[in-house]
VMD Tcl script that builds the backbone (N, CA, C; Angstrom):
set m [mol new atoms 441]
animate dup $m
set s [atomselect $m all]
$s set {name element resname resid chain x y z} {
  {N N MET 1 A -29.682 9.998 4.198}
  {CA C MET 1 A -29.776 9.800 2.701}
  {C C MET 1 A -29.846 8.336 2.103}
  {N N THR 2 A -31.170 8.847 1.498}
  {CA C THR 2 A -31.894 7.683 0.537}
  {C C THR 2 A -31.620 7.604 -0.846}
  {N N LEU 3 A -31.722 6.594 -1.640}
  {CA C LEU 3 A -31.657 6.648 -3.051}
  {C C LEU 3 A -32.798 6.104 -3.636}
  {N N LYS 4 A -33.606 6.792 -4.309}
  {CA C LYS 4 A -34.565 6.296 -5.012}
  {C C LYS 4 A -34.538 5.158 -6.021}
  {N N ARG 5 A -35.185 4.249 -5.951}
  {CA C ARG 5 A -34.956 3.039 -6.961}
  {C C ARG 5 A -36.032 2.977 -8.316}
  {N N VAL 6 A -36.763 3.573 -8.173}
  {CA C VAL 6 A -37.769 3.474 -9.218}
  {C C VAL 6 A -37.212 4.569 -10.257}
  {N N GLY 7 A -37.837 4.320 -11.345}
  {CA C GLY 7 A -37.371 4.837 -12.557}
  {C C GLY 7 A -36.996 3.993 -13.744}
  {N N LYS 8 A -37.085 4.823 -14.933}
  {CA C LYS 8 A -36.697 4.041 -16.194}
  {C C LYS 8 A -34.775 3.720 -16.057}
  {N N LYS 9 A -34.759 2.512 -17.041}
  {CA C LYS 9 A -33.261 2.190 -16.687}
  {C C LYS 9 A -33.049 2.549 -17.779}
  {N N LYS 10 A -31.922 3.820 -17.643}
  {CA C LYS 10 A -31.302 4.413 -19.128}
  {C C LYS 10 A -30.045 3.568 -20.056}
  {N N GLY 11 A -29.936 2.544 -19.838}
  {CA C GLY 11 A -28.692 1.697 -20.239}
  {C C GLY 11 A -27.673 1.882 -19.471}
  {N N MET 12 A -26.776 1.153 -19.630}
  {CA C MET 12 A -25.014 1.329 -19.045}
  {C C MET 12 A -24.400 2.501 -19.230}
  {N N LEU 13 A -23.798 3.147 -17.800}
  {CA C LEU 13 A -23.061 4.118 -17.575}
  {C C LEU 13 A -22.113 3.744 -17.838}
  {N N LEU 14 A -20.881 4.261 -18.199}
  {CA C LEU 14 A -19.455 3.951 -18.026}
  {C C LEU 14 A -18.971 4.333 -16.867}
  {N N HIS 15 A -17.843 3.916 -15.730}
  {CA C HIS 15 A -17.545 4.448 -14.508}
  {C C HIS 15 A -17.715 5.736 -14.226}
  {N N ALA 16 A -17.169 6.398 -15.214}
  {CA C ALA 16 A -16.785 8.026 -15.084}
  {C C ALA 16 A -17.964 8.368 -14.865}
  {N N THR 17 A -18.662 8.372 -15.990}
  {CA C THR 17 A -19.988 8.629 -16.173}
  {C C THR 17 A -20.998 8.756 -15.160}
  {N N GLN 18 A -21.045 7.343 -14.164}
  {CA C GLN 18 A -21.650 7.215 -13.525}
  {C C GLN 18 A -21.155 8.109 -11.926}
  {N N MET 19 A -19.868 8.031 -11.857}
  {CA C MET 19 A -19.575 8.955 -10.782}
  {C C MET 19 A -19.656 10.589 -10.834}
  {N N ASN 20 A -19.675 10.814 -11.915}
  {CA C ASN 20 A -20.080 12.255 -12.562}
  {C C ASN 20 A -21.397 12.588 -11.997}
  {N N SER 21 A -22.577 11.867 -12.306}
  {CA C SER 21 A -24.040 12.103 -11.658}
  {C C SER 21 A -23.859 12.280 -10.159}
  {N N ILE 22 A -23.013 10.933 -9.676}
  {CA C ILE 22 A -23.615 10.558 -7.832}
  {C C ILE 22 A -22.676 11.912 -7.452}
  {N N ARG 23 A -21.865 12.353 -7.988}
  {CA C ARG 23 A -21.299 13.446 -7.575}
  {C C ARG 23 A -21.841 14.694 -7.050}
  {N N ILE 24 A -22.523 15.057 -8.389}
  {CA C ILE 24 A -23.287 16.417 -8.458}
  {C C ILE 24 A -24.341 15.945 -7.655}
  {N N GLN 25 A -24.768 14.722 -7.432}
  {CA C GLN 25 A -26.231 14.649 -6.498}
  {C C GLN 25 A -25.962 14.612 -5.224}
  {N N LEU 26 A -24.815 14.098 -4.849}
  {CA C LEU 26 A -24.006 14.040 -3.244}
  {C C LEU 26 A -23.823 15.704 -2.513}
  {N N LEU 27 A -23.223 16.420 -3.751}
  {CA C LEU 27 A -22.946 17.814 -3.640}
  {C C LEU 27 A -24.178 18.787 -3.748}
  {N N LYS 28 A -25.165 18.145 -3.769}
  {CA C LYS 28 A -26.435 18.827 -3.880}
  {C C LYS 28 A -27.058 18.620 -2.552}
  {N N ARG 29 A -26.888 17.203 -1.871}
  {CA C ARG 29 A -27.581 17.164 -0.752}
  {C C ARG 29 A -26.838 17.131 0.272}
  {N N VAL 30 A -25.383 17.081 0.388}
  {CA C VAL 30 A -24.486 17.064 1.703}
  {C C VAL 30 A -23.933 18.370 1.639}
  {N N GLU 31 A -23.575 18.891 2.497}
  {CA C GLU 31 A -22.901 20.309 2.905}
  {C C GLU 31 A -21.353 19.559 2.708}
  {N N ALA 32 A -20.965 20.057 1.511}
  {CA C ALA 32 A -19.731 19.258 1.458}
  {C C ALA 32 A -18.589 20.708 -0.040}
  {N N GLU 33 A -17.500 20.176 0.001}
  {CA C GLU 33 A -16.787 21.262 -0.344}
  {C C GLU 33 A -15.910 20.628 -1.658}
  {N N GLU 34 A -16.305 20.797 -2.899}
  {CA C GLU 34 A -15.546 19.999 -3.795}
  {C C GLU 34 A -13.875 20.706 -4.333}
  {N N THR 35 A -12.944 19.863 -4.323}
  {CA C THR 35 A -11.715 20.293 -4.591}
  {C C THR 35 A -11.195 19.726 -6.150}
  {N N PHE 36 A -9.808 20.250 -6.478}
  {CA C PHE 36 A -9.286 19.410 -7.591}
  {C C PHE 36 A -8.022 18.849 -7.322}
  {N N GLY 37 A -7.561 18.150 -7.977}
  {CA C GLY 37 A -6.102 17.986 -7.812}
  {C C GLY 37 A -5.175 18.800 -8.035}
  {N N PHE 38 A -5.127 19.763 -8.728}
  {CA C PHE 38 A -3.938 20.886 -9.156}
  {C C PHE 38 A -4.016 21.754 -8.240}
  {N N ILE 39 A -5.258 22.112 -7.394}
  {CA C ILE 39 A -5.756 23.012 -6.143}
  {C C ILE 39 A -4.801 22.140 -4.709}
  {N N THR 40 A -5.003 20.828 -4.887}
  {CA C THR 40 A -4.733 20.054 -3.434}
  {C C THR 40 A -2.894 20.142 -3.968}
  {N N LYS 41 A -1.758 20.281 -5.504}
  {CA C LYS 41 A -1.003 19.866 -5.301}
  {C C LYS 41 A 0.075 21.309 -5.131}
  {N N GLU 42 A -0.870 22.259 -5.576}
  {CA C GLU 42 A -0.453 23.794 -4.806}
  {C C GLU 42 A -0.500 24.220 -3.828}
  {N N HIS 43 A -1.036 23.740 -3.147}
  {CA C HIS 43 A -1.575 23.927 -1.374}
  {C C HIS 43 A -0.225 22.785 -0.734}
  {N N ARG 44 A -0.060 21.444 -1.462}
  {CA C ARG 44 A 0.848 21.202 -0.432}
  {C C ARG 44 A 2.567 21.541 -1.203}
  {N N LEU 45 A 2.315 21.995 -2.107}
  {CA C LEU 45 A 3.818 22.575 -2.068}
  {C C LEU 45 A 4.233 23.983 -1.644}
  {N N LEU 46 A 3.184 24.281 -1.630}
  {CA C LEU 46 A 3.042 25.957 -0.545}
  {C C LEU 46 A 3.730 25.775 0.774}
  {N N ALA 47 A 3.120 24.486 1.011}
  {CA C ALA 47 A 3.433 23.848 2.703}
  {C C ALA 47 A 4.577 23.329 2.595}
  {N N GLY 48 A 5.084 22.963 1.335}
  {CA C GLY 48 A 6.551 22.245 1.504}
  {C C GLY 48 A 6.628 20.965 1.773}
  {N N LEU 49 A 5.596 19.882 1.842}
  {CA C LEU 49 A 5.504 18.768 2.266}
  {C C LEU 49 A 5.388 17.807 0.569}
  {N N PRO 50 A 5.972 16.639 1.053}
  {CA C PRO 50 A 6.559 15.736 -0.368}
  {C C PRO 50 A 5.218 15.201 -0.623}
  {N N LYS 51 A 5.256 14.343 -1.997}
  {CA C LYS 51 A 4.043 14.446 -2.461}
  {C C LYS 51 A 3.608 12.766 -2.046}
  {N N GLU 52 A 2.671 12.615 -0.905}
  {CA C GLU 52 A 2.298 11.674 -0.239}
  {C C GLU 52 A 1.038 10.782 0.009}
  {N N HIS 53 A 0.318 10.381 -0.197}
  {CA C HIS 53 A -1.662 10.390 -0.092}
  {C C HIS 53 A -1.680 11.028 1.158}
  {N N VAL 54 A -0.904 11.011 2.376}
  {CA C VAL 54 A -1.355 10.938 3.752}
  {C C VAL 54 A -1.121 13.142 3.817}
  {N N PHE 55 A 0.018 13.232 3.203}
  {CA C PHE 55 A 0.112 14.753 3.031}
  {C C PHE 55 A -1.125 15.351 2.187}
  {N N ASP 56 A -1.608 14.931 1.013}
  {CA C ASP 56 A -2.715 15.493 0.041}
  {C C ASP 56 A -3.883 15.514 1.050}
  {N N ALA 57 A -4.154 13.988 1.675}
  {CA C ALA 57 A -5.383 14.043 2.511}
  {C C ALA 57 A -5.587 14.848 3.653}
  {N N ALA 58 A -4.251 15.560 4.127}
  {CA C ALA 58 A -4.345 16.801 5.350}
  {C C ALA 58 A -4.327 17.906 4.400}
  {N N MET 59 A -3.653 18.312 3.546}
  {CA C MET 59 A -4.039 19.140 2.551}
  {C C MET 59 A -5.385 19.700 2.496}
  {N N ILE 60 A -6.150 18.675 2.237}
  {CA C ILE 60 A -7.770 18.640 1.658}
  {C C ILE 60 A -8.073 19.016 2.988}
  {N N ALA 61 A -8.255 18.321 4.145}
  {CA C ALA 61 A -8.633 18.375 5.466}
  {C C ALA 61 A -8.667 19.402 5.929}
  {N N THR 62 A -7.342 20.201 5.686}
  {CA C THR 62 A -7.044 21.674 6.539}
  {C C THR 62 A -7.454 22.448 5.791}
  {N N ARG 63 A -7.972 22.575 4.362}
  {CA C ARG 63 A -8.398 23.798 3.023}
  {C C ARG 63 A -6.967 24.495 2.828}
  {N N GLY 64 A -6.300 23.868 2.730}
  {CA C GLY 64 A -5.309 24.792 2.404}
  {C C GLY 64 A -4.099 25.225 3.402}
  {N N LYS 65 A -4.381 25.141 4.366}
  {CA C LYS 65 A -3.570 25.640 5.792}
  {C C LYS 65 A -2.393 24.850 5.726}
  {N N THR 66 A -1.425 25.302 6.167}
  {CA C THR 66 A -0.467 24.296 6.815}
  {C C THR 66 A -0.776 23.300 8.079}
  {N N PRO 67 A -0.526 22.126 7.939}
  {CA C PRO 67 A -1.299 21.457 8.893}
  {C C PRO 67 A -0.184 21.317 9.943}
  {N N THR 68 A -0.341 21.281 11.199}
  {CA C THR 68 A 0.673 20.921 12.210}
  {C C THR 68 A 0.081 19.149 12.825}
  {N N PHE 69 A 1.440 18.537 13.030}
  {CA C PHE 69 A 1.502 17.245 13.089}
  {C C PHE 69 A 1.808 17.093 14.132}
  {N N ARG 70 A 1.257 16.160 15.271}
  {CA C ARG 70 A 1.346 15.783 16.586}
  {C C ARG 70 A 1.690 14.624 16.584}
  {N N ILE 71 A 2.724 13.691 16.643}
  {CA C ILE 71 A 2.649 12.279 16.031}
  {C C ILE 71 A 3.965 11.856 17.267}
  {N N THR 72 A 3.234 10.627 17.837}
  {CA C THR 72 A 4.471 10.120 18.788}
  {C C THR 72 A 5.179 9.374 18.346}
  {N N CYS 73 A 4.504 8.179 17.488}
  {CA C CYS 73 A 5.044 7.010 16.725}
  {C C CYS 73 A 4.308 6.856 15.409}
  {N N VAL 74 A 5.209 6.160 14.735}
  {CA C VAL 74 A 4.735 6.188 13.299}
  {C C VAL 74 A 4.705 4.681 12.832}
  {N N LEU 75 A 3.379 4.331 12.557}
  {CA C LEU 75 A 3.328 2.640 12.210}
  {C C LEU 75 A 3.272 2.500 10.475}
  {N N SER 76 A 4.235 1.185 10.180}
  {CA C SER 76 A 4.070 1.069 8.857}
  {C C SER 76 A 3.122 0.055 8.655}
  {N N LYS 77 A 2.554 -0.001 7.435}
  {CA C LYS 77 A 2.250 -1.374 7.096}
  {C C LYS 77 A 2.526 -1.951 5.946}
  {N N ARG 78 A 2.660 -3.304 5.687}
  {CA C ARG 78 A 3.223 -3.808 4.394}
  {C C ARG 78 A 2.281 -4.795 4.000}
  {N N CYS 79 A 1.655 -5.057 2.947}
  {CA C CYS 79 A 0.799 -5.984 2.439}
  {C C CYS 79 A 1.488 -7.224 2.449}
  {N N VAL 80 A 1.352 -8.306 2.617}
  {CA C VAL 80 A 1.992 -9.677 2.627}
  {C C VAL 80 A 1.188 -10.605 2.065}
  {N N PRO 81 A 1.884 -11.055 1.110}
  {CA C PRO 81 A 0.817 -11.783 0.237}
  {C C PRO 81 A 0.461 -13.342 1.053}
  {N N ALA 82 A -0.673 -13.994 0.756}
  {CA C ALA 82 A -0.708 -15.047 1.633}
  {C C ALA 82 A -0.290 -16.239 1.304}
  {N N GLY 83 A 0.068 -16.512 0.271}
  {CA C GLY 83 A 1.258 -17.671 0.204}
  {C C GLY 83 A 2.142 -17.284 -1.189}
  {N N ASP 84 A 2.683 -18.745 -1.546}
  {CA C ASP 84 A 3.513 -19.019 -2.538}
  {C C ASP 84 A 2.716 -19.328 -3.704}
  {N N TYR 85 A 2.844 -18.233 -5.000}
  {CA C TYR 85 A 1.992 -18.293 -5.953}
  {C C TYR 85 A 2.492 -18.968 -7.147}
  {N N GLN 86 A 3.952 -18.774 -6.913}
  {CA C GLN 86 A 4.748 -19.550 -8.389}
  {C C GLN 86 A 4.771 -20.958 -7.621}
  {N N GLN 87 A 4.301 -21.780 -8.411}
  {CA C GLN 87 A 4.972 -23.626 -7.809}
  {C C GLN 87 A 5.734 -24.494 -8.684}
  {N N THR 88 A 5.941 -23.927 -9.851}
  {CA C THR 88 A 7.062 -24.531 -10.306}
  {C C THR 88 A 7.773 -23.442 -11.241}
  {N N LYS 89 A 8.875 -24.372 -11.842}
  {CA C LYS 89 A 9.718 -23.031 -12.449}
  {C C LYS 89 A 10.530 -23.830 -13.814}
  {N N GLY 90 A 11.302 -23.337 -14.556}
  {CA C GLY 90 A 11.378 -23.859 -15.873}
  {C C GLY 90 A 10.881 -24.089 -17.247}
  {N N ILE 91 A 11.283 -24.523 -18.277}
  {CA C ILE 91 A 10.914 -24.280 -19.304}
  {C C ILE 91 A 9.444 -24.836 -19.351}
  {N N ARG 92 A 9.121 -25.884 -19.224}
  {CA C ARG 92 A 8.005 -26.729 -19.720}
  {C C ARG 92 A 7.068 -26.913 -17.801}
  {N N SER 93 A 7.843 -25.819 -17.140}
  {CA C SER 93 A 7.083 -26.234 -15.607}
  {C C SER 93 A 7.085 -27.517 -15.085}
  {N N GLU 94 A 8.624 -27.835 -15.395}
  {CA C GLU 94 A 8.607 -29.200 -14.721}
  {C C GLU 94 A 9.499 -29.260 -13.607}
  {N N GLN 95 A 10.022 -28.163 -12.749}
  {CA C GLN 95 A 10.537 -28.539 -11.620}
  {C C GLN 95 A 9.811 -27.931 -10.302}
  {N N ARG 96 A 9.371 -28.455 -9.831}
  {CA C ARG 96 A 8.263 -27.860 -8.371}
  {C C ARG 96 A 9.239 -26.906 -7.580}
  {N N ILE 97 A 8.752 -25.999 -7.030}
  {CA C ILE 97 A 9.436 -25.074 -6.123}
  {C C ILE 97 A 9.050 -25.301 -4.589}
  {N N THR 98 A 9.718 -25.692 -3.806}
  {CA C THR 98 A 9.202 -26.184 -2.335}
  {C C THR 98 A 8.774 -24.775 -2.103}
  {N N THR 99 A 7.395 -24.852 -1.310}
  {CA C THR 99 A 6.534 -23.810 -0.817}
  {C C THR 99 A 6.488 -23.603 0.884}
  {N N GLY 100 A 6.569 -24.861 1.226}
  {CA C GLY 100 A 6.313 -25.172 2.998}
  {C C GLY 100 A 7.411 -24.439 3.498}
  {N N LYS 101 A 7.719 -25.132 4.448}
  {CA C LYS 101 A 8.673 -24.508 5.691}
  {C C LYS 101 A 9.798 -25.362 5.419}
  {N N ILE 102 A 11.122 -24.566 5.112}
  {CA C ILE 102 A 12.006 -25.107 4.751}
  {C C ILE 102 A 13.390 -24.421 6.231}
  {N N MET 103 A 13.759 -25.681 6.837}
  {CA C MET 103 A 14.448 -25.634 8.296}
  {C C MET 103 A 13.490 -24.767 9.308}
  {N N GLY 104 A 12.294 -25.013 9.308}
  {CA C GLY 104 A 11.345 -24.496 9.896}
  {C C GLY 104 A 10.613 -22.971 9.873}
  {N N PHE 105 A 11.304 -22.589 8.768}
  {CA C PHE 105 A 10.853 -20.841 8.097}
  {C C PHE 105 A 10.115 -21.334 6.926}
  {N N ARG 106 A 9.304 -20.117 6.780}
  {CA C ARG 106 A 8.343 -20.127 5.359}
  {C C ARG 106 A 8.336 -18.677 5.003}
  {N N LYS 107 A 8.030 -18.090 3.970}
  {CA C LYS 107 A 8.404 -17.005 3.413}
  {C C LYS 107 A 7.699 -15.746 4.275}
  {N N PHE 108 A 8.068 -15.044 4.538}
  {CA C PHE 108 A 7.378 -13.614 5.349}
  {C C PHE 108 A 6.939 -14.023 6.634}
  {N N ASP 109 A 8.179 -14.766 7.051}
  {CA C ASP 109 A 8.292 -15.261 8.909}
  {C C ASP 109 A 8.855 -14.076 9.257}
  {N N LYS 110 A 8.404 -13.740 10.481}
  {CA C LYS 110 A 9.543 -12.245 10.610}
  {C C LYS 110 A 10.639 -12.978 11.466}
  {N N VAL 111 A 11.584 -12.458 11.641}
  {CA C VAL 111 A 12.970 -12.922 12.196}
  {C C VAL 111 A 13.718 -12.018 12.842}
  {N N ARG 112 A 14.597 -11.845 13.904}
  {CA C ARG 112 A 15.676 -11.094 14.087}
  {C C ARG 112 A 16.576 -11.246 13.792}
  {N N TYR 113 A 17.780 -10.521 13.378}
  {CA C TYR 113 A 18.867 -10.603 12.801}
  {C C TYR 113 A 19.553 -9.254 13.815}
  {N N GLN 114 A 20.843 -9.805 14.316}
  {CA C GLN 114 A 21.461 -8.926 14.720}
  {C C GLN 114 A 20.795 -8.045 15.163}
  {N N GLY 115 A 19.842 -8.345 16.178}
  {CA C GLY 115 A 18.991 -7.118 17.168}
  {C C GLY 115 A 18.094 -6.287 16.243}
  {N N LYS 116 A 17.787 -6.401 14.823}
  {CA C LYS 116 A 16.760 -6.241 14.241}
  {C C LYS 116 A 15.942 -6.828 13.459}
  {N N GLU 117 A 14.740 -6.471 13.227}
  {CA C GLU 117 A 13.802 -7.504 12.760}
  {C C GLU 117 A 13.621 -7.398 11.615}
  {N N TYR 118 A 13.678 -8.444 10.548}
  {CA C TYR 118 A 13.569 -8.241 9.435}
  {C C TYR 118 A 12.238 -9.355 8.606}
  {N N PHE 119 A 12.101 -9.410 7.857}
  {CA C PHE 119 A 11.228 -10.969 6.997}
  {C C PHE 119 A 11.993 -11.581 6.092}
  {N N ILE 120 A 11.637 -12.858 6.067}
  {CA C ILE 120 A 12.206 -13.755 5.087}
  {C C ILE 120 A 11.623 -13.043 3.704}
  {N N LYS 121 A 12.325 -12.717 2.936}
  {CA C LYS 121 A 11.598 -12.540 1.484}
  {C C LYS 121 A 12.086 -13.637 0.579}
  {N N GLY 122 A 13.093 -14.468 0.585}
  {CA C GLY 122 A 13.049 -16.059 0.086}
  {C C GLY 122 A 13.868 -17.053 0.789}
  {N N ARG 123 A 13.895 -18.072 0.626}
  {CA C ARG 123 A 14.646 -19.160 1.196}
  {C C ARG 123 A 15.560 -20.133 0.135}
  {N N MET 124 A 16.144 -20.764 0.569}
  {CA C MET 124 A 17.279 -21.816 -0.037}
  {C C MET 124 A 17.197 -23.030 0.605}
  {N N PHE 125 A 17.036 -24.254 -0.043}
  {CA C PHE 125 A 16.860 -25.287 0.136}
  {C C PHE 125 A 18.052 -25.589 1.510}
  {N N THR 126 A 19.157 -24.976 1.287}
  {CA C THR 126 A 20.477 -25.345 2.154}
  {C C THR 126 A 20.542 -24.605 3.276}
  {N N GLY 127 A 19.069 -23.568 3.476}
  {CA C GLY 127 A 19.007 -23.187 4.476}
  {C C GLY 127 A 19.374 -21.710 5.157}
  {N N TYR 128 A 20.050 -21.161 3.746}
  {CA C TYR 128 A 20.211 -19.420 3.823}
  {C C TYR 128 A 19.041 -19.063 3.252}
  {N N ALA 129 A 18.506 -17.615 3.946}
  {CA C ALA 129 A 17.208 -16.869 3.211}
  {C C ALA 129 A 17.658 -15.295 2.959}
  {N N ILE 130 A 17.106 -14.946 2.169}
  {CA C ILE 130 A 17.228 -13.698 2.138}
  {C C ILE 130 A 16.209 -12.970 2.641}
  {N N LEU 131 A 16.818 -11.650 3.211}
  {CA C LEU 131 A 16.032 -11.314 4.444}
  {C C LEU 131 A 15.705 -9.736 3.609}
  {N N MET 132 A 14.590 -9.181 4.275}
  {CA C MET 132 A 14.207 -7.924 3.817}
  {C C MET 132 A 13.885 -6.767 4.869}
  {N N GLY 133 A 14.230 -5.231 5.150}
  {CA C GLY 133 A 13.645 -4.750 6.290}
  {C C GLY 133 A 11.854 -4.191 5.714}
  {N N MET 134 A 11.142 -3.334 6.467}
  {CA C MET 134 A 9.715 -3.119 6.255}
  {C C MET 134 A 9.758 -2.375 4.970}
  {N N ASP 135 A 10.754 -1.783 4.681}
  {CA C ASP 135 A 10.877 -1.082 3.221}
  {C C ASP 135 A 10.882 -1.581 2.110}
  {N N GLY 136 A 11.234 -3.259 2.238}
  {CA C GLY 136 A 11.178 -4.135 0.841}
  {C C GLY 136 A 12.996 -4.059 0.443}
  {N N LYS 137 A 13.579 -3.584 1.504}
  {CA C LYS 137 A 14.957 -3.498 0.874}
  {C C LYS 137 A 15.711 -4.496 1.186}
  {N N LYS 138 A 16.670 -5.427 0.102}
  {CA C LYS 138 A 17.166 -6.671 0.936}
  {C C LYS 138 A 18.634 -6.380 2.204}
  {N N VAL 139 A 18.609 -7.331 3.092}
  {CA C VAL 139 A 19.966 -6.803 3.841}
  {C C VAL 139 A 20.613 -7.636 3.180}
  {N N ASP 140 A 22.024 -6.483 2.885}
  {CA C ASP 140 A 23.435 -6.942 2.669}
  {C C ASP 140 A 24.006 -7.353 3.702}
  {N N PHE 141 A 24.837 -8.944 3.431}
  {CA C PHE 141 A 25.034 -9.685 4.784}
  {C C PHE 141 A 26.698 -9.331 5.206}
  {N N GLU 142 A 27.155 -8.443 3.879}
  {CA C GLU 142 A 28.255 -8.336 3.889}
  {C C GLU 142 A 28.365 -7.113 4.912}
  {N N THR 143 A 27.690 -6.200 4.670}
  {CA C THR 143 A 27.945 -4.883 5.479}
  {C C THR 143 A 27.560 -5.703 7.121}
  {N N HIS 144 A 26.742 -6.532 7.256}
  {CA C HIS 144 A 26.380 -7.038 8.535}
  {C C HIS 144 A 27.504 -8.055 9.447}
  {N N SER 145 A 28.517 -8.544 8.432}
  {CA C SER 145 A 29.103 -9.581 9.056}
  {C C SER 145 A 29.847 -9.670 10.454}
  {N N GLN 146 A 29.891 -10.378 11.121}
  {CA C GLN 146 A 30.341 -10.247 12.352}
  {C C GLN 146 A 31.879 -10.383 12.661}
  {N N VAL 147 A 32.567 -9.345 13.139}
  {CA C VAL 147 A 33.983 -9.192 13.517}
  {C C VAL 147 A 34.915 -10.026 14.430}
}
mol reanalyze $m
mol bondsrecalc $m
mol representation Tube
mol addrep $m
């Protein structure tokens, strides 16, 4: 499919207006079916699935029929920032925050603690670290104490 590049420029269109005109042209040229959010929601509720992007996509792909999921493992992803963006703290930014390695660890390093894998969420200069799981919840060290 190619778009023609000739024609008069008719001014700047807002994003929603532009998407509406592109959507109409795309539906004319490609064999596709249009659906709406309220229809997808109704199909998802009838199938008894929770509200998540994956299940909405599955309901759109199966056109309302209840999908069968055949999965053996689930991969979970998490966005990890490139670095420490806050460099200073204090009223007038007078205190520098250590952003490098402390005791050999930096933020978002993967560590093993009592047989499970966690990420370092925060560090203290004394060497203590705040750990979090893949879901972003902090680890409560009191419940993990060794007997």
